C-alpha positions, 0 to 999 in steps of 0.5 A: 500500499503506498503511503504517499498517491500522486496525480498527474498534471493531465488527472488534474480536475476539469471542471468543478462539481456544484452540488447546487444541482444536487441538493435534495432541499434547494437551498433559500435565497438570500434576501435583501435587507430593506424589501425582504426579497431575493436578490438579483444578480444586479443587487449584487453587482457593486461587489461582485464581478458578474461573472462570479455572480454567475457561478454563485446563482448557477444550478450546473452540475459542472462547471468548467475551469478556464485553461488561464485558472488551471496554468496556475493551479498546475503550480502545486495541483494536483495536491498528494493523498498520504496514507497516515501508517505512522499514525494508525500505528501510533492509535492502534485502530482499526483504521486507514487515515488519508489526508489530502495534503493541501499545505503544499500550495504557495499560500500553505493551504487550501486558499489558493483554490478559489483566490486563483480563480476569484483573481481570474474573473476580476483581472477579465471582468476589468477589475484594478484592486480587490479589498478583502477580510482575513481571519486568522491570514490564510484566505489574505495572504492566499488573495495576495499571492493570487493577485500578483499573478494576476496584476491586481492591488490587493487590501486585506483587513485581518481580524486584529487579535491575528493581525497581533497573534500572527505577524508572519501572515502578515509579512506574506501578504506583503510581501506578494504586495498587498496592503494589510491593516488590522480590524477594525480599523479607522479607514472605514465607516465600520471600523470606526463606529466599532472602536468608538464602542470599544477601542479594544475590541479583537475583531470578528470576521464579520467586521472584517468583512463589513469593512472590506465590503464599504472599501469595495463599493466607496472606492469610485467615491474614494477615487480609488481604482476600479474594486471589488470584493473576494470571500474565501468563504461561505458563499457558492462560487467560494465552495464551488471553487474548493471541491478540486480538493474532494474531485482529487481525492476521488480519483487518488482513493480509486487507485489503491481500491479504498471509498472512506467510511467517513469524511472530515474537514474542520469549518468556519465557514465552510470552504475547504470543508466543502471541497473535500466533502461535497463530492463524497456528499452527491455520492451519499445522496445517490445512495453511499454510505458514508458518515461526513462530518464538519468540526467547528470550535466550542467557542465558535459552536455555530453549528452545533448550537446556531439555529437556522435562521437569516442573518448578515452575513457581516456585523455591520449589516453590509450583505444580503440576509444570508439563510445560515446556521448562525450565532447573531452578526453581533457575535463575537468570537472568543480569541481562540488562534484557529482565527479562520473558524471565529466565524458566526455564520456557517455557509449556507448551502453546508448548512441546508445540508446539515438541515438535510441529515447529509453532514454532521457537525461537531464541535471540540474543545480547543485544548483536544485540538492542539494534543490532535496537532502535537501528536500529529506533527510526532507521528506524520511529521507536518506541523498543522494550521490551527485549524487544521488541528480541530479535524485532526481531534475529530479523527482521534474521536472516530479511530478510538471509536472504531476500537470501540466498536471493533470495526475496520474503517476508512477515514479520509481527512483534509489537511487544510494547511500548515502551521509553520506561521502559526507557531506562536500558537505552539508556543503557548500550548506548551505554556500552558497558556491556552484555555477551553473556552465553551460559550455560555448560552446566555452570551449567544441568545443576546448576540441572537436578540439582533435578530429578532423581526428578521424574515425567517427561513422556510422549513 
């Protein structure tokens, strides 16, 4: 049995998979916050280029990957699929564990899988500058890299707590030519409002999204080059681009005659989880027996404790209302080191699949994730991003469960990024400075009060 399973460059998928074509329950439409009517393409035009809006609303099952995008993806794709044989021996459980190594990209994570196509589509639309947000910095660095490949300016609003915890992510963005500022900032009206209420705000992805969207829609009035906004997770077209991960994994597993009993990914907004899982969700819809687990932090339990409601994607209420599991757009998560998972909402597509019983959400504690990450590094060698450690914690849980049940199982996990610029988090763990956070129910209920009077999804 090979430890590493490769694909040739000519085997890279030529199309993305759009799960909207196969969902048992069609996703409910985003709503205009003023009229509460479904949002049309023209409503999104000030924020996104029309070619990406077309993908956002598409129900075509397969969408061709442009040759210019494939040329850039071939810098690191296809990515290898590994068998975690050393971890298997350490765990001594009846499992085979495979992991898709998305840490081999230039930015060190799965994020360039959508950053490259988003930069390309903006470029051909005539956009000169892209504004975005980032949590831990993986998305910000990926988009900075992608913009450098297509000659675009990039402005990144980075959640302040991560900006302070992860300076090397900011330096990666600077190296690729992007400008990165901590959010909330004084550069936007949204940021100034937050700072007026709390000058020491740690920030959140919701706040940073507000700032980036404001930057994009006011760019013309501010005399900036033609600017649009790019998002690294949550929206349909973003998840679509990531499915190249799962499509490659299916080909690689077929080479060795295996198929997973369990597919696992961490989930903040849903991008890397969707990337590994959606091709397998399609199989599950068709009748295949496969357990699909989305893992989040106990400190930001969007899927496990957040209701399915219409809510804003950002804190300052600038986006359409999205149907999703949410903790409320006013929710400010605890400043854990897995900054990419500190988001109040979940991708509408993932949320609907949870409702339909096709995806199982799970929350894990911070200390358990770092224990899993250290064990992984000492067996498999790779140092994982704090976000990725959440998926690894669930791998350990499922391996133990297989041993208790006496059942042989095949586990596939998305190793979504390396942690080489997140070593301060490991240092804090080794020094005993990290603690477990579990949000009190009254804090969640308080944040959800902001949604009173909002339209409710149909069930």
